[in-house]
N, C-alpha and C positions, 0 to 999 in steps of 0.2 A: 707669886712662883708656887708652883704646886710641891707637894712631900716630894716626888720622880725627880723631879727637875733641880729639887737642893740637893738630892742625895748625887744627883749626876756631876753636880757644880762641883761638888766637894772632892771628887772622885778624879776628874779631870787633869790634874797637873802633874801624875806620876809619869805619866810616859815621857815627859819631857827632860826628865832626871836620869834616865837609865844609863847616858852615858859617863856622869858625873859622879852619881852616887858609889860608896865602894858600901862592899857586901858585908857589912859590919854595923849595918843602921839599929837604931833602936827595936825591942822585942816589938811585936803585936801586941803582947801581953799586955802594954801600957796604952794602945790604943782609948782614946777616950769614947764613951758611950753615946754623947752626945756630938753633933756637929755644934759648928761657932754659932748658930741662931738657935740652938736650943733644940732642933729635930732627934727625936729618940731613931737611933742606927741602932740598938741591942738585939734587933731580933729582924736583922736585915742581912743578909748573906754575900757579903760581896765574892763572887768568882773571879778569877784572872783564867778566861778560856781561850777558845781557839778562834782566829777571826771568822767572821759569817758574811755572806753574802745577802743570802735567803734562809728564811724560815717556814718549810713546806715539807713535810715528810715524802713526799712524792719525787720533791725534786733533790732533795739531799737530807741524809742522814745524819743526824747531828744532837748533841746533849741537849738542847732547846725545844730542836721538835719533840723528844722524847716526853718532856713533861708537858708541853702545851698541846698534844695533841693525845687521842688515844684510840686504840685499834680494836677491832671485833673481839680480837685475840691479845695478848700479852705475856711476856716472858715471866716466870718465877725466878727464887733463887737459883735453883741448878739450871736455867736456861731452856724450860719446858714451857711451852704454849699453853694458857691456861685463860678461862673467858675475861674478857674485860667489859667493852659496850657490850657484848652480849651476856645475857644472862644463861644463857646454856647455848647446845647446840646438836642436831643429830645427823649421820652419814647414813644414807643409801646408798648401800654397795651397789645393787641392780643399777639404777639412775646415776650413779657417781654424784650423787647431790648433796652438799652442805646446807643444811636450814638452821639459821641463826634468830632464835628468840632473842630480841633487844629490851635491855634493861627499861623502867618507865621512868618517868619524871626526869630523863636526862636534857641539858640544856645546852648551847652554845654557850660561849663565854658572853658574846653580845646579847643574852635572851633568848635567842629564839630555838624552838622546841629543835631537839635531834629526831629524826625519822629515818624510817627505812629509805627513803629517797634518798639522802644522804649516800648511804652505803653503795646505792646504785650509780648513783653520780660518780664517786670516788671510785669504783670498780669498772666502769663505763670508759672512764679517763684512762685508766690502764693498759685496757684491752682495747678499744674501738677509735681513740684519737692518733689517727694518726700522724699530728703534727707536733705530738710529743715525743720530747726526748730525753731518758731517764735510763738511769743503770740499770735499774729495778724490772723493767718490762720484761724481760725473758722470765722473771719468775711469775708471772699470770698469764702465760700463752696458751697454757691447759684448759681455760676458763672458754665455757661456750656460752653460757645465758646467767644475766645476773637478773632477778625479779624481785621486787615487791611484793608478797603476799597480800600484805596489810601495814598500815604505819608501823608493826611493832615487829615484822617475821619478814627475813630476805633469806631466796634460795639461791645459791651457786652451784651451777652444773660443770661439771668437767666434762672433757673428749676422751682422758683416761684417769687413769690412777696416777694421784701425785701424794710422792711420802710428804715432802716438805709443805703442803699445802698449810695445814695449820699455823706454821710458821711463818709464811707470807699472811696469813691475813692480819699478822700485828701491825701490818702497815695503818698510819695514824688515815684516820678518815678525816675526809674537807667537806666544807660545807658549800652544798649546794645554792643556797641562797644569795653566797657572798662570790661566788667562782662560774656559775653558769653563761657559757658564753665565751667566757675568758682564755687568752692562752698562759697555761700554768708557767710557763717559762719566765714568761715577762709580765705577771699580773703584780698590781701594788701590794696588794695582800699578803705576798711573799714578805713584805717591809713591814707590813700591818698583821699577822696572823690572829684569826682566832680559830679555837680548839674546842674540846671538852674534856681538857687535861687536867691537872692536880694546878697547876699556875697559868695564868693567862696573862697575855700581853698587854703593857702599857703605854712604854715609849722607847725609842731608838733614837739615840744622841748620837748622832755619825761624827759630829765634831768631837765627841769626846769618847767617843769608840765605846758608847754604852748602851746596855738594852736591859730594861727594866719591868722585872714580871711582878706580879702579886699571887698571894695564894689566892684559888679559883673555891672562894665561901660556899658556891653553890655545887661544887665536886658530888659527884653520886656515890662518891667511895670515902675512904678515909682524908680528911683535911689535911694538909699539912702543918705541921706545928709551926715551920719559920714563914712570916710576915710578906718578906720580899726576897729577891732574888735578882741582885744588881750583877749582871754578868758583861764584865769587861773583855770585850774582843782584843786580845793581845796578842802579838804575830813573834816579838822577839822574846827568845827564851827567856833569857837574864831577867828581862824585865818583869817576867811574875816572880821568878824570885825576889828580886829589887822590893816587889809590892806588897810580900808576905812578910819579908823585911821588917819594910818600914810600917806596916800597920794599914797598909791599905787595900789588902786581900786577906781573906780568911782562908781561901782554899785554890791549891792550885795543882796542876800534873806536873811535875817536872822531870827534866831527863834526870839520869840515875848520879851523875856527879852534882847536880844541885840538888836532889834531895839529899844527897849523905851530908850537905853541910850543916840542914840541919837535924839529923838525928841526935838525940840526946840533948835537944839543946831547952832549955825552960823556955814555955808557951807555946810549943808547938808539939803535934802529933805527925808521925810518920806514918801511911796507911799504903801497905803494898800489897796492891792486886796481883793476881795473876791476869794476863790478856792472851789475847788468842794474835797480837799484831808482831808483824815481823818486819823487816827490813831488806830491801833486794835492789839488785839493779838490774832494773825491768828496760829488756829491748824493745825498740819502734822497728817494728816487722813490716813496714809501710814504706824504711828509708832502702835505699841500696843497697846500703854496709850489710843489713841484717835479711835483705833478700838473698845476696848473696854467699852471706857466711851464715848462715843458722845452723848449720852443722856443726858450730865451730863457740857455742854459746855452751854448752856443760861443762866442757872439759874447763873452762875459766877456773872453776869449782877446783880444781886441782892446785892453783895457783894462789888461794887464797889461803890464808890464816885466818880461819874464822873465831880460834879461840883465845887469840891476840885482839881482835874486834871488842868481844865480849869482855876480856880483863879489862882494854883498857879506855874504849871509849863509852861502855855500859856498866863499868865498874863494879863487875860480876853479875848483875842483875837482869839476867837474860840468860840464855841459852843458844847455842850456835842451829841453823837451820838445814832442813834437805828436804823440807815439803811444807807446802802450804795450807795441809791440815796436821802436821806434825802432835799439835798439843790438843786438835779435837779425837772428840768419842770416836768417831770413825776412823780416825785415821792413826800415824805412827807406825808405820809398818816400816820395820827396819830395814828389810828388803831392798828399801827405794833408797837408801843411805849409802849410795856408791862410789862418792867420791871422798877424798881425804889431803891434806895438805901436804901433796909430793909431787915436788919439783921435778923428781928424776921422770916419774911417771908423765907430767904434763908434757916434758920435753918428748917421750916418746909417744906419746896421743899426738902430738901438734905435727910430730914428724909422719906420722899415720895419716893423717888429714891436710897432707901436703904443706903444711909450713915451713920456711926457712929463714933463720935467721940475717937481715940484710949485714949491713958494715955496722950501721948505729945501734945493732943490740935488737932490732925491733921486727917481729917475726913477719915476710913478706909472704905471700901466696898471689898467681894469676897478675904479677904487677903492681899489687895491691898492698899497703901497708895494714896489719892491724893496729890500727887506728879507729878510735869510734869518740863520739862526745856524750855526755851524760849530764842532763840537768839536775842542779840540787839548788833550792830556793836557800837566798841568799841570809835568810832570819832564822834558820835553821840549823842551829849549830852542832847538834847529835846527827843530823843527815851528813853534814860538812865534814866533820869529823869522819864519820863512816867511811864517807868517799875517797878519802885523802889517804887512809890509811888502805885500803883498796887499790886504789891509785899506785899508791907508791910499790905493793907487791906485786902488781902488776907488771908494773914499768920492771922491776926486777928482773921477772919473769921474762920479758919478751911482748908485753903487749900494752900498748898506748893509751888508756882509757883518761880523755882529755876532762876534766871537769869544767864547768859551764855555770856561772851563781847567775840565777835569775831571781827577781822580787816575784814573778807570775811564772806558772810553768807555759810556755808558750809552744805546742802543738805542730804549729803549722810554718816553725823556722829551720825544719829538717836534723832537729838534732837527733842522734842515735837511738837515747834512750832517758830514762831519768831514774833518780837514787828514791824508790817506792817506800810504799808501806800501805800493807793490808793486813785485813783479818778474816777468818770464818771462824766467827766466837760460838754460832749458833749451827743449824743445820747444814752439812757439809753440801746442799745442794746449792749455796749460794756459789760456788766453783762452777755454777752453768751457765752464768751470765757473764762471768769473768772470763773463762777459759774455752766454751765452744766456740766455734769459728763463726759464726752469726750472733754472738750473745751480747747483750744490750751494755755490760760493761766491761765489755771486752774491746778497750778502746787503743791498744796497741797492735791489733789485728793478727794474733796470735792465732795459727793454725795445725793443728793437727789430731789427725782422723780417727785414731786410736783415744784418744783422750775425749772426742765426742761421742763415738760409740760407748764408753764408760760412764761419761756423766750421764748420758740419755739413759740407759740402763738402768742406772744405780734410782734416778730421780722416779721411775716408773717401777721398783722392785718393792714388791711388800713386803718380805721377809726381811727382819733385820739384820740377820748372820749374813744373810747374802748379799746385802748393802755394805755391809760392812768388808766384804771380801772387794765388792766392787771397786770401792773405794781406796782399798791397799793395791789394787791393779791400777786403778789411775795412780797412784802415789809414783810407782814404778815407772810408768809410761812416761808420766810428767818429767821425772828426773832423766828418762833418756834422750828425751828433747823438750829441754824446760825452755818455759816463757821468760823466764829471769833466770838470774843466780842468787838463790836466796842467800843471806849473810845470817842474821841473827833475830831471835824471837827477843820484845823487851818485855821484864817485868811494869806492872802500871804502877809507878812512885808517887803518888799523891802527899801532897803538906798542906795540914790545916792548923788554926790555930788551936790552943787545946781546949778552948771552952765550944766545939764543934762536935756533936756526939752523934754516932749510930749510923755511921758510915759500914755498910754490910758486904766484908769481902768474898764472900759463896760465889758470888757473878763473876764470871770470867768475862773479861770486858774485850771491848772489839778496838778497832783501828783508832790510833791515836789515845788510847785508853775510853773510848766515850764510852756510856753506861754508868756511871760512877752514881747518877742521881736516881738508879732505878728504884731506889725505897728512900727517897726526900723526903717522902710523907712522915717517916719515924725520925728523923731526924730533929736535932735539938740545937739551941745555939745562946750560948752565952759568951758574953764579952763588955 
């Protein structure tokens, strides 16, 4: 049996214990440094992470794709794009062409050389493959031509200036020799990824819900100190806390209340990040209810005590939300903060909109009850708690928001929305794919011509001050006709064993606090 399989076997048992183990198990500080058969685990990081179905940077953004793959560019500690696979680049304003000089000696993790043809292949997939469905595609619509000048030089030409293009060049490059002619969505590569990044894929044990990585000894930059990463795909939130408590995990992102249980506890460290991650009640504008009643989304903000959600569900580890870029450097326009918890105001606005309370206390209009359904995944305790608080408050105000617990989001059953999470942690142009009418990430079919216009202008604006003003105008327009009812921003509450050092909190993290491993090559582990 291989070392990796031995590691996986050692870790399988914990999930079945989650319903019977109390939250007072032994400290991870007492965990043995060797497995029962003598294998050295002292330099293996066990991470209790999110459930994953594929590891492909084009298909989905995840913690693992971030460390297995590399892009032409990468983000530094402040979230600014800097060179990565590219050794250098130039931009010719006249032809609107970026020319990248690639690093010498870079190899794919299967030993094949990395060349400019891999870059051309990746960007051709993003811009020319009409069969590909991916949320990031709208980020690349301004690219008109990608060509390899030679094996180490790539030229990418745009149709017009795009202020966020360097950010978009951070997407991981995928290998042509393994994926040419394949459907990216269904390729077996997604479960057996090969990149050029800091860690390389070793094994995916589906039974044990374990993905094993080893450091890439041939990595072109700083090679990580930690030899292996064992990534446990854990769905249930309290299971991650139990794994930390019992010594079965070394690091996990926890909700605020679970993280609080470890503060000041011997053998553990709480690491709190700022995130751009917000929770919202997102409406599905494909459904009849919101087609008929989209004018009545914004007013719901006046019936929700968001402070109460932050205090109770988030344990004050976060803040109330009014804008999807409220914490972004280009956002935070307080003129967009137009709602407040005010039931009298809510009642007046509902009357203006033509809603009248029925005998059961629920508003009606045109013979229709103000009743809508939202999906919440049954294993996400924090989202369930947020939904329950919001539903109770809305019910008291006269709106019936029905919560439907699902194991997996079902987009075809006609639910009217879901308890969502999103983040815009880097360039605010990420809004374009999500909120423009035909955006590749606009799954709920939100449409607002004013928003379309402002986000398009901002994407192509060269002046930073003018661009910030356009995003401020977007925030106001969005608040007046919102896609969703924003509730709160979450802090990124990580907990590790005390022997894990080097996590850097300078970086603002993304959705589900993804990005924590941005500097994993600097981490050290002692256990």
